[in-house]
C-alpha angles and dihedrals in degrees: 000000000000126000094263092052090048091051092049090050093047091050092042086232107176132156115262114237094205125125121241089244091057092050092050093048090050090051093050091045093054091050093047095048097051094040092053093045091054095042098044094042090052092049092050101040107017087220125140139203119005092355089059104050133358122222091236088074088069089061091047089052089057091055098042096045104028098036104022093155095049121117093235091053099058122115099258091049090050098045100036094040094055101037096044091045091049092054092047092048093051091047092052092050094049098043104035115061097193107085095204093050092043092051093050094046093046093057095038095049091044090055091048093048092048089051092050094047096042096241105115107172114161095212087062088077090059090047090056092045093050090057088061103037101022094107134236096317091059096038091053090060095062112182089347083080087080090058102032119056100357099047095044093043091050094048093049096048091045094053091042092052092050094050098037096048091047089065091070115063096213090055133064131170123232097031090232088073092067107120097211138042131194116279118225107276120248115262113283136172092248093050092047092049095048112017112190126191135166095274091059092049094049091049091050091051090050090050092051092042091216138144108228122191091228130084118240088250091055091050091049090051091047093054093044093052091045090056091047092051090046088059091042087223123166128183116275124224089252090061093058105097137173115263094023129115127228136182132205089223094226126141133251121343092358092064117110142165122210131192119209104227102172143003143199105206119208135167090232108079090214090060099036099107137185129193118216142175127207111241100174136022130357113024094015113192093009122125133202144148136237139158116291089242092055091049091051090053089052095046119083097183145337124266133202125216109256116253116245 
C-alpha cells in the first residue's frame, strides 16, 4: 500500500455512488428546510438570532435531505435526539457553574441519554452544547429553549422532510412510507454458498458493537444485492409473472416500478406478451405491453408491496 492509498484509507475517501439527481434534490431539500424553519419560527415567535434557529438544525437538514433513509435520520431519532439533548443542556448550564465542565457534561450526557432511549441523532450533541455556550439569548430562555426554538425547529423540519421527500418517487421520509420492499432473490450460487438473513446481520452488529447509520433491513438488502451483482444475475422471462412488481433499479428520475397486470402466453418468445402499468416513478399511471423477454431485460429485480 503506497502513501496515497494509505492517506485515502485514513481519510475514508471513497467515491460516492449517488446520481446527480439525488445530489440536486438533497441540495434543494437542505435549502427548503432551513428557510422554512427560519421563516416559520420568526412568524410564530418574532424572535431573532440564536433564539430563532439553532445551528444544529443545519446538521439535521443534512441527514433528513441527504440521507433520508438512514437510521439516524428517522423521526424518533430527530425528535428525541433534539428535545432530550436540549433539556440536558439547559440543566447542565443551570446547575454546573463551570462552563467547561458544563459543556462537556451536556454533550456526554446527551449521547448517553440518546443511546439509552434509542434516538441517536448526531446534531443533538450540538443542541445540548448550544444550551451551555449559546450566549445570553439562549440562557434567558431557560427550559423554554426545549420548546422554542428547539421544538418548533424540529417540528418544521420534520414536516418539511415528509412533504419534500414525498415529491420524488424514489424517496420517502420516514423510510416506513416506502411502498415497496425487496423481494427474496431468486436462487443463485452465491446465495446458496453464503445465505444471509437478518439474524446473521444482527449478530454481526452485536459482535462488532457498532452503531451503523443503516437499518437492518437496509443492510439485508445491501448484502442481497451484492450477492446478486456478484453472480451478474438478471431476471429471466420465466420469472415475470402476473400480479408481481418489478423495478429497473435505476437512480433518481429514471427509477420506476411496474406491475404486470395481464399476459398473453405463447411458445414463441416474440409473441409471448405481458401487459404492465407503472405504479411508481417515471411514467407513473401509464400502461403498455411488450414481450416477456423485453420486460425481463428492463427489470433489475422483483419488489414486494410494503406491509402496513
